[in-house]
C-alpha positions as CSV (number, residue, x, y, z in Angstrom):
1,M,1.3,-19.8,-9.1
2,S,1.2,-23.1,-6.9
3,S,3.7,-25.5,-7.8
4,R,0.7,-27.8,-9.0
5,T,-0.4,-25.4,-11.3
6,R,3.3,-24.9,-13.3
7,S,3.7,-25.3,-16.6
8,D,6.8,-27.5,-16.2
9,R,4.8,-29.9,-14.0
10,L,1.6,-30.6,-16.5
11,F,1.7,-33.1,-18.9
12,T,-0.5,-34.4,-21.7
13,I,-2.4,-38.0,-21.5
14,R,-2.9,-39.5,-24.7
15,I,-5.3,-42.1,-25.1
16,A,-5.6,-44.4,-28.0
17,R,-9.7,-44.5,-29.3
18,P,-10.6,-47.7,-30.7
19,D,-13.5,-46.4,-32.2
20,L,-11.2,-44.1,-34.3
21,P,-8.7,-45.2,-36.9
22,P,-4.9,-44.5,-36.3
23,H,-3.6,-41.5,-37.8
24,P,-1.7,-42.6,-41.0
25,T,1.8,-42.3,-41.6
26,P,3.4,-39.9,-44.2
27,K,5.0,-42.3,-46.5
28,R,8.5,-41.7,-47.0
29,T,10.3,-41.0,-50.4
30,Y,14.0,-41.1,-51.1
31,R,15.3,-38.1,-53.6
32,N,18.2,-39.7,-56.1
33,P,21.4,-37.8,-54.7
34,V,22.9,-37.2,-58.7
35,I,19.1,-35.3,-59.6
36,F,19.0,-33.7,-56.3
37,A,23.0,-32.4,-56.6
38,R,21.9,-31.4,-60.0
39,E,18.8,-29.4,-58.8
40,L,20.8,-27.4,-56.3
41,A,23.6,-26.7,-58.6
42,V,20.8,-24.9,-60.6
43,E,19.6,-23.4,-58.3
44,L,23.0,-21.9,-57.0
45,I,23.6,-20.5,-60.6
46,S,20.7,-19.2,-62.0
47,D,19.6,-17.5,-58.6
48,H,23.0,-16.2,-58.3
49,L,23.6,-17.4,-54.5
50,T,26.7,-18.4,-52.7
51,R,26.9,-21.9,-51.3
52,Q,25.7,-20.2,-48.1
53,E,23.2,-18.6,-49.3
54,L,21.6,-22.0,-50.7
55,A,22.7,-23.8,-47.4
56,D,20.4,-21.1,-45.7
57,R,18.0,-21.8,-48.3
58,H,17.3,-25.2,-47.7
59,G,17.8,-25.3,-43.7
60,I,20.8,-27.5,-43.9
61,S,24.2,-26.9,-43.5
62,L,27.0,-25.2,-46.3
63,D,29.0,-28.8,-45.5
64,R,26.2,-30.4,-46.7
65,V,25.7,-28.2,-50.0
66,I,29.7,-29.1,-50.6
67,Q,29.0,-33.0,-50.5
68,W,26.0,-32.7,-52.5
69,L,27.7,-30.4,-54.9
70,C,30.7,-32.7,-55.1
71,L,28.9,-35.9,-55.9
72,L,28.9,-33.8,-59.4
73,K,32.8,-34.6,-59.8
74,L,31.8,-38.0,-60.6
75,P,32.3,-39.3,-64.0
76,A,30.0,-38.0,-66.3
77,E,29.0,-41.6,-67.4
78,Q,28.6,-42.9,-64.0
79,L,26.5,-39.4,-63.2
80,E,24.2,-40.4,-65.9
81,E,24.2,-44.1,-65.1
82,I,22.7,-42.5,-61.4
83,A,20.5,-40.5,-63.1
84,V,18.4,-42.6,-65.3
85,L,17.4,-44.8,-62.5
86,G,14.8,-42.0,-61.6
87,D,13.4,-39.9,-58.6
88,H,11.2,-40.3,-55.7
89,W,11.9,-43.8,-54.4
90,D,9.8,-46.1,-52.0
91,C,13.2,-46.8,-50.9
92,R,16.7,-46.2,-50.9
93,V,18.4,-47.2,-54.4
94,V,22.0,-45.8,-53.7
95,T,22.7,-43.6,-51.1
96,E,25.3,-40.6,-50.9
97,R,27.6,-42.2,-49.0
98,E,27.7,-44.7,-51.6
99,L,28.4,-42.1,-54.1
100,R,31.0,-40.5,-52.3
101,G,32.6,-43.7,-51.8
102,M,33.0,-44.0,-55.6
103,R,35.0,-40.7,-56.2
104,A,37.5,-42.4,-53.4
105,G,37.8,-45.1,-55.9
106,T,35.6,-47.7,-55.3
107,P,33.1,-48.5,-58.2
108,E,31.8,-51.5,-56.7
109,T,29.5,-49.7,-54.3
110,C,27.3,-48.1,-57.2
111,C,26.8,-51.3,-59.8
112,R,26.0,-53.2,-56.5
113,S,23.1,-50.8,-55.0
114,A,21.9,-50.6,-59.1
115,K,21.5,-53.7,-59.3
116,R,18.4,-53.8,-56.4
117,T,16.2,-51.9,-58.5
């Protein structure tokens, strides 16, 4: 095989055709972190999984699973307040990072996020 036909020497030229409509970009939806954490906890218990098995099933690291499950250690009234916001948002209403900050003792982050809705 010559150097001109080696696969690492080939490239693809992509040309946008004006006569065809552009590919629509998929609409992104965001999950409520509390609802997602509750779903993980239910799956963990009902399927008798370890946290590592749960992480492998979802294709995420063990540390991420632990971070999600630790959100459920927030006070029950705060969890309900966030869960009431619903699920499958068009934009981020409250983030997991803000909730972790609440657990560290800064409750104003959740109130600020909840007012955006």
